[in-house]
C-alpha positions as CSV (number, residue, x, y, z in Angstrom):
1,V,9.4,-12.5,0.7
2,I,7.1,-13.7,-2.0
3,R,4.1,-15.5,-0.5
4,E,1.6,-17.7,-2.3
5,E,-1.2,-15.4,-1.0
6,V,-1.6,-11.9,-2.3
7,H,-4.3,-9.4,-1.5
8,R,-6.2,-7.4,-4.0
9,E,-9.0,-4.9,-3.8
10,T,-12.3,-5.3,-5.7
11,G,-15.1,-3.8,-3.7
12,E,-14.7,-6.3,-0.9
13,A,-11.2,-7.5,-0.5
14,E,-10.4,-11.2,-0.6
15,E,-7.3,-13.2,-0.1
16,V,-6.2,-14.9,-3.4
17,D,-3.2,-16.9,-4.6
18,E,-0.5,-15.4,-6.8
19,E,-1.9,-16.8,-10.1
20,T,-5.4,-15.4,-9.5
21,F,-3.9,-12.0,-8.5
22,F,-2.0,-11.6,-11.7
23,T,-4.6,-13.1,-14.1
24,S,-8.0,-12.1,-12.8
25,Q,-9.9,-9.6,-14.8
26,E,-12.3,-8.4,-12.1
27,S,-13.2,-4.8,-12.1
28,G,-15.4,-2.5,-10.0
29,G,-15.2,0.1,-7.3
30,T,-12.5,0.0,-4.7
31,I,-12.9,0.4,-1.0
32,I,-9.3,0.4,0.2
33,S,-10.2,0.0,3.8
34,T,-11.6,-3.5,3.1
35,A,-8.1,-4.5,1.9
36,L,-6.6,-3.1,5.1
37,E,-9.2,-5.0,7.2
38,K,-8.4,-8.2,5.3
39,M,-4.6,-7.7,5.9
40,L,-5.3,-7.2,9.6
41,E,-7.5,-10.3,9.7
42,V,-4.8,-12.5,8.1
43,A,-2.0,-11.0,10.2
44,R,-3.9,-11.5,13.4
45,A,-4.9,-15.1,12.5
46,R,-1.6,-16.4,11.2
47,Y,1.2,-13.9,11.9
48,P,1.1,-12.6,15.4
49,V,3.5,-9.7,16.0
50,S,5.0,-11.5,18.9
51,D,6.3,-14.1,16.5
52,W,6.6,-12.3,13.1
53,N,7.9,-9.1,11.6
54,I,5.1,-7.5,9.5
55,Y,6.0,-5.9,6.2
56,V,3.3,-4.6,4.0
57,A,3.4,-3.5,0.3
58,Q,0.3,-1.9,-1.2
59,A,0.0,-1.0,-4.8
60,S,-3.1,0.9,-6.1
61,D,-4.2,3.3,-8.8
62,G,-5.3,5.5,-5.9
63,D,-9.0,5.5,-6.7
64,D,-11.1,5.1,-3.6
65,Y,-14.6,6.0,-2.4
66,A,-14.8,9.6,-1.2
67,N,-15.3,8.9,2.5
68,D,-12.8,6.0,2.7
69,P,-9.3,7.7,2.7
70,P,-9.9,9.1,6.2
71,V,-10.9,5.6,7.4
72,C,-7.7,4.2,5.8
73,K,-5.6,6.9,7.5
74,R,-7.1,6.2,10.9
75,M,-6.6,2.4,10.5
76,L,-3.0,3.0,9.5
77,D,-2.3,5.5,12.4
78,E,-4.1,3.5,15.1
79,V,-3.6,-0.1,14.3
80,I,-1.5,-1.0,11.3
81,M,1.6,1.2,11.6
82,P,2.3,0.4,15.3
83,M,2.3,-3.4,14.4
84,C,4.4,-3.1,11.2
85,Q,8.1,-2.9,10.8
86,Y,7.6,-1.3,7.4
87,Y,4.7,-0.3,5.1
88,A,5.3,0.7,1.4
89,Y,2.6,2.3,-0.7
90,V,3.0,2.5,-4.5
91,E,0.5,4.5,-6.5
92,I,0.3,3.4,-10.2
93,L,-0.4,6.4,-12.4
94,D,-1.3,6.6,-16.1
95,E,1.9,7.8,-17.8
96,R,-0.1,10.8,-19.1
97,E,-0.7,11.9,-15.5
98,S,3.0,11.8,-14.4
99,G,3.5,15.5,-15.1
100,I,0.5,16.5,-13.2
101,F,1.5,14.5,-10.1
102,K,5.2,15.3,-10.2
103,D,4.8,17.4,-7.1
104,P,4.2,15.0,-4.2
105,D,1.8,17.4,-2.6
106,N,-0.6,16.9,-5.6
107,G,-2.9,13.9,-5.6
108,A,-6.2,12.3,-5.0
109,A,-7.7,12.0,-1.6
110,L,-6.0,8.6,-0.8
111,W,-2.5,10.0,-1.7
112,R,-3.2,13.1,0.5
113,A,-4.3,10.9,3.4
114,Y,-1.3,8.7,3.0
115,R,1.0,11.7,2.9
116,Q,-0.1,12.5,6.4
117,V,0.7,9.0,7.5
118,D,4.1,9.3,5.8
119,E,4.9,12.5,7.7
120,K,4.1,10.8,11.1
121,W,5.6,7.3,10.7
122,P,9.3,6.8,9.7
123,N,8.5,3.1,8.8
124,F,6.0,4.3,6.1
125,A,7.2,5.1,2.6
126,M,5.3,6.0,-0.6
127,K,6.2,6.4,-4.3
128,R,4.5,6.7,-7.6
129,I,5.1,4.7,-10.7
130,A,3.9,6.0,-14.2
131,R,6.0,3.8,-16.5
132,R,6.3,0.0,-16.5
133,A,10.1,0.4,-16.6
134,D,9.9,2.1,-13.2
135,I,8.3,-0.8,-11.3
136,Y,11.4,-2.7,-10.4
137,P,13.6,0.3,-9.6
138,V,10.9,1.8,-7.3
139,F,10.3,-1.5,-5.4
140,R,14.0,-2.0,-5.2
141,E,14.4,1.5,-3.7
142,L,11.5,1.0,-1.3
143,F,12.9,-2.3,0.0
144,A,16.6,-1.5,-0.1
145,R,18.3,-3.2,2.8
146,H,19.6,0.1,4.3
147,R,17.2,2.9,3.6
148,P,18.9,6.1,4.9
149,E,15.8,7.6,6.4
150,L,15.3,4.5,8.6
151,V,18.9,4.4,9.9
152,A,19.2,6.1,13.3
């Protein structure tokens, strides 16, 4: 479902509308855990799990501060994954990096931390995108109505 509010990560995460998300030119360091905290804050305030199914899609270039990926993994394992029906992570690569990261075991610290989450949680999925043409097919695959690995 497309919502009018979309989250982005720029140092401290903030909730923004769709237009701001797609047109803002902010840059700076990323602390991914702040975006996860903001997602939890919004979900707890407006979408209690007793009334809502929680689906999360995160897209990132994978850059994160060195000590943050373990924090993100812990937040996912302990709080976020138990409350979510589904969590999709998409890492956006530079097309020149696609050969280097063809092997899913290769990657930066955030990718490696998320691989551990992916191994533990069947409702977690992750993919990489290196070409603009891959965006729609990858999201379509991630959110296919009947994903084989989720069918009992």
